[in-house]
SELOVO-689482 format. One record per residue (C-alpha): x, y, z. Coordinates in nm, 3 decimals. Layout:
BEGIN
+---------+---------+---------+
!    east !   north !      up !
+---------+---------+---------+
!       X !       Y !       Z !
...
+---------+---------+---------+
// end
This chain:
BEGIN
+---------+---------+---------+
!    east !   north !      up !
+---------+---------+---------+
!   8.301 !   5.381 !   8.134 !
!   8.481 !   5.702 !   8.055 !
!   8.464 !   5.983 !   8.300 !
!   8.295 !   6.268 !   8.126 !
!   8.327 !   6.509 !   8.433 !
!   8.483 !   6.830 !   8.322 !
!   8.832 !   6.885 !   8.448 !
!   8.849 !   7.173 !   8.694 !
!   9.103 !   7.456 !   8.578 !
!   9.282 !   7.396 !   8.896 !
!   9.335 !   7.017 !   8.841 !
!   9.504 !   7.103 !   8.487 !
!   9.876 !   7.071 !   8.458 !
!   9.974 !   7.399 !   8.267 !
!  10.172 !   7.388 !   7.962 !
!  10.495 !   7.584 !   7.942 !
!  10.436 !   7.850 !   7.665 !
!  10.668 !   7.843 !   7.353 !
!  10.925 !   8.126 !   7.393 !
!  10.730 !   8.411 !   7.225 !
!  10.376 !   8.278 !   7.293 !
!  10.202 !   8.459 !   7.610 !
!  10.194 !   8.303 !   7.960 !
!   9.890 !   8.233 !   8.138 !
!   9.949 !   8.489 !   8.384 !
!   9.989 !   8.758 !   8.077 !
!   9.660 !   8.624 !   7.960 !
!   9.469 !   8.670 !   8.256 !
!   9.618 !   9.006 !   8.348 !
!   9.533 !   9.140 !   7.993 !
!   9.180 !   8.998 !   8.053 !
!   9.156 !   9.150 !   8.401 !
!   9.264 !   9.490 !   8.248 !
!   8.994 !   9.489 !   7.989 !
!   8.714 !   9.382 !   8.246 !
!   8.792 !   9.649 !   8.501 !
!   8.831 !   9.917 !   8.222 !
!   8.534 !   9.833 !   7.999 !
!   8.330 !   9.573 !   8.172 !
!   8.332 !   9.186 !   8.168 !
!   8.132 !   9.170 !   7.877 !
!   8.412 !   9.310 !   7.670 !
!   8.628 !   9.000 !   7.768 !
!   8.677 !   8.746 !   7.468 !
!   8.933 !   8.533 !   7.376 !
!   8.985 !   8.718 !   7.055 !
!   9.007 !   9.047 !   7.242 !
!   9.270 !   8.930 !   7.498 !
!   9.452 !   8.806 !   7.178 !
!   9.446 !   9.133 !   7.012 !
!   9.550 !   9.300 !   7.318 !
!   9.852 !   9.075 !   7.322 !
!   9.946 !   9.099 !   6.999 !
!   9.889 !   8.720 !   6.969 !
!   9.680 !   8.474 !   6.757 !
!   9.355 !   8.355 !   6.917 !
!   9.448 !   7.983 !   6.860 !
!   9.765 !   8.018 !   7.051 !
!   9.548 !   8.144 !   7.346 !
!   9.358 !   7.813 !   7.344 !
!   9.669 !   7.611 !   7.389 !
!   9.695 !   7.751 !   7.737 !
!   9.343 !   7.833 !   7.830 !
!   9.052 !   7.613 !   7.706 !
!   8.828 !   7.899 !   7.663 !
!   8.631 !   8.212 !   7.809 !
!   8.477 !   8.032 !   8.097 !
!   8.826 !   7.879 !   8.213 !
!   8.970 !   8.243 !   8.169 !
!   8.699 !   8.384 !   8.374 !
!   8.787 !   8.122 !   8.649 !
!   9.147 !   8.230 !   8.613 !
!   9.048 !   8.608 !   8.634 !
!   8.822 !   8.574 !   8.948 !
!   9.096 !   8.395 !   9.135 !
!   9.363 !   8.640 !   9.037 !
!   9.176 !   8.937 !   9.133 !
!   9.108 !   8.770 !   9.488 !
!   9.516 !   8.756 !   9.523 !
!   9.650 !   9.070 !   9.388 !
!   9.684 !   9.177 !   9.745 !
!   9.753 !   9.006 !  10.060 !
!   9.471 !   8.926 !  10.319 !
!   9.558 !   9.146 !  10.659 !
!   9.761 !   8.948 !  10.939 !
!   9.536 !   8.812 !  11.176 !
!   9.572 !   8.964 !  11.533 !
!   9.392 !   8.692 !  11.750 !
!   9.108 !   8.955 !  11.833 !
!   8.807 !   8.823 !  11.620 !
!   8.617 !   9.153 !  11.576 !
!   8.939 !   9.312 !  11.456 !
!   9.049 !   9.072 !  11.200 !
!   8.649 !   9.012 !  11.065 !
!   8.667 !   9.417 !  11.032 !
!   9.001 !   9.412 !  10.851 !
!   8.901 !   9.101 !  10.623 !
!   8.573 !   9.262 !  10.549 !
!   8.754 !   9.599 !  10.455 !
!   9.001 !   9.398 !  10.253 !
!   8.711 !   9.211 !  10.057 !
!   8.532 !   9.563 !   9.994 !
!   8.872 !   9.682 !   9.843 !
!   8.885 !   9.404 !   9.627 !
!   8.549 !   9.433 !   9.492 !
!   8.559 !   9.789 !   9.424 !
!   8.874 !   9.769 !   9.228 !
!   8.722 !   9.506 !   9.002 !
!   8.346 !   9.616 !   8.982 !
!   8.272 !   9.292 !   8.800 !
!   8.362 !   9.084 !   9.042 !
!   8.095 !   9.087 !   9.315 !
!   7.832 !   8.959 !   9.051 !
!   8.063 !   8.678 !   8.951 !
!   8.123 !   8.570 !   9.331 !
!   7.754 !   8.565 !   9.428 !
!   7.670 !   8.239 !   9.282 !
!   7.855 !   7.896 !   9.341 !
!   8.170 !   7.971 !   9.556 !
!   8.523 !   8.036 !   9.397 !
!   8.757 !   7.744 !   9.442 !
!   9.077 !   7.881 !   9.345 !
!   9.377 !   7.862 !   9.579 !
!   9.322 !   8.247 !   9.628 !
!   8.966 !   8.262 !   9.682 !
!   9.037 !   7.932 !   9.918 !
!   9.294 !   8.107 !  10.109 !
!   9.061 !   8.400 !  10.188 !
!   8.815 !   8.175 !  10.311 !
!   9.020 !   7.965 !  10.531 !
!   9.172 !   8.300 !  10.682 !
!   8.827 !   8.413 !  10.749 !
!   8.752 !   8.083 !  10.935 !
!   9.059 !   8.121 !  11.129 !
!   9.002 !   8.471 !  11.244 !
!   8.701 !   8.324 !  11.437 !
!   8.877 !   8.050 !  11.618 !
!   8.929 !   8.262 !  11.916 !
!   8.562 !   8.329 !  11.897 !
!   8.427 !   7.978 !  11.886 !
!   8.517 !   7.611 !  11.810 !
!   8.185 !   7.539 !  11.628 !
!   8.273 !   7.521 !  11.249 !
!   7.892 !   7.550 !  11.146 !
!   7.871 !   7.885 !  11.369 !
!   8.206 !   7.988 !  11.212 !
!   8.107 !   7.923 !  10.857 !
!   7.780 !   8.088 !  10.904 !
!   7.930 !   8.418 !  11.053 !
!   8.180 !   8.422 !  10.769 !
!   7.910 !   8.390 !  10.524 !
!   7.686 !   8.647 !  10.694 !
!   7.974 !   8.893 !  10.687 !
!   8.066 !   8.824 !  10.311 !
!   7.708 !   8.892 !  10.219 !
!   7.686 !   9.224 !  10.416 !
!   8.011 !   9.357 !  10.213 !
!   7.858 !   9.213 !   9.904 !
!   7.531 !   9.411 !   9.969 !
!   7.710 !   9.746 !  10.056 !
!   7.937 !   9.724 !   9.765 !
!   7.658 !   9.650 !   9.500 !
!   7.492 !   9.985 !   9.677 !
!   7.821 !  10.162 !   9.568 !
!   7.826 !  10.015 !   9.231 !
!   7.490 !  10.104 !   9.156 !
!   7.562 !  10.472 !   9.187 !
!   7.838 !  10.425 !   8.959 !
!   7.627 !  10.275 !   8.703 !
!   7.373 !  10.544 !   8.747 !
!   7.628 !  10.815 !   8.694 !
!   7.763 !  10.647 !   8.377 !
!   7.393 !  10.603 !   8.233 !
!   7.267 !  10.976 !   8.317 !
!   7.570 !  11.134 !   8.306 !
!   7.483 !  11.313 !   8.625 !
!   7.688 !  11.287 !   8.960 !
!   7.504 !  11.247 !   9.283 !
!   7.499 !  11.585 !   9.365 !
!   7.386 !  11.681 !   9.014 !
!   7.111 !  11.432 !   9.048 !
!   7.011 !  11.562 !   9.384 !
!   6.967 !  11.911 !   9.232 !
!   6.735 !  11.766 !   8.983 !
!   6.508 !  11.591 !   9.213 !
!   6.530 !  11.881 !   9.453 !
!   6.208 !  12.053 !   9.348 !
!   6.003 !  11.734 !   9.343 !
!   6.109 !  11.647 !   9.706 !
!   6.029 !  11.990 !   9.807 !
!   5.683 !  11.942 !   9.674 !
!   5.623 !  11.586 !   9.847 !
!   5.754 !  11.745 !  10.173 !
!   5.500 !  12.022 !  10.158 !
!   5.221 !  11.773 !  10.165 !
!   5.299 !  11.682 !  10.514 !
!   5.234 !  11.329 !  10.423 !
!   5.555 !  11.199 !  10.502 !
!   5.696 !  11.382 !  10.828 !
!   5.986 !  11.127 !  10.919 !
!   6.126 !  11.147 !  10.573 !
!   6.108 !  11.534 !  10.562 !
!   6.295 !  11.503 !  10.900 !
!   6.538 !  11.298 !  10.764 !
!   6.598 !  11.539 !  10.444 !
!   6.635 !  11.852 !  10.675 !
!   6.820 !  11.714 !  11.000 !
!   6.998 !  11.375 !  10.906 !
!   7.379 !  11.409 !  10.827 !
!   7.481 !  11.258 !  10.505 !
!   7.769 !  11.030 !  10.553 !
!   8.009 !  10.881 !  10.312 !
!   7.979 !  10.534 !  10.177 !
!   8.295 !  10.430 !  10.368 !
!   8.141 !  10.581 !  10.712 !
!   7.818 !  10.404 !  10.618 !
!   8.027 !  10.074 !  10.579 !
!   8.177 !  10.084 !  10.894 !
!   7.882 !  10.162 !  11.076 !
!   7.678 !   9.860 !  10.941 !
!   7.986 !   9.631 !  10.985 !
!   8.005 !   9.764 !  11.379 !
!   7.617 !   9.668 !  11.412 !
!   7.671 !   9.313 !  11.242 !
!   7.974 !   9.218 !  11.448 !
!   7.795 !   9.352 !  11.785 !
!   7.535 !   9.134 !  11.711 !
!   7.762 !   8.830 !  11.618 !
!   7.916 !   8.879 !  11.952 !
!   7.598 !   8.800 !  12.112 !
!   7.530 !   8.477 !  11.920 !
!   7.766 !   8.247 !  12.190 !
+---------+---------+---------+
// end
């Protein structure tokens, strides 16, 4: 009985492109540029072909379709910069890897949503995950615990990045910067505070320091790593 299981893109032998045909790397790079500037929904085989001044049929000789292209894009984005070298101090290394992942996701605003489902299995994704597990060797020999820690830190990074991306989308949708938005809601909030119904929220607005997204990320990451340190 024939095996109808779809072949993973990572298992395929890549054809060498004809002399004037775009290479797979060029195809992926063009798709990444479109996704980063216009959003993932703008990426199609036809659009990539147009950017490369190539026929769409030529692309299909080397990339089976948009789904395969997306797999290649996801992995290429994760391999653009090298992960930080491990120092052997697990807190330092996990923090550095978390920042590296955050930088990658912010550089490619479409990427976080694509990585939130089934795990990516390309070589760069696997190398990133393997490095995360290696960072925990000085902390624990329990691979289940190490896996749970890496997944927890990754989930924290995704959540923090999604908060930043949501603000960017709000600015694009409304045309208002964060400061401009605050000015528009100011009168409403003053009326809310004047009711006296929300004393702690009023104190937060009056006295709490507004910190940057990076400082907020660092604070949460420190709290998370401190908690992880007590799991042994």
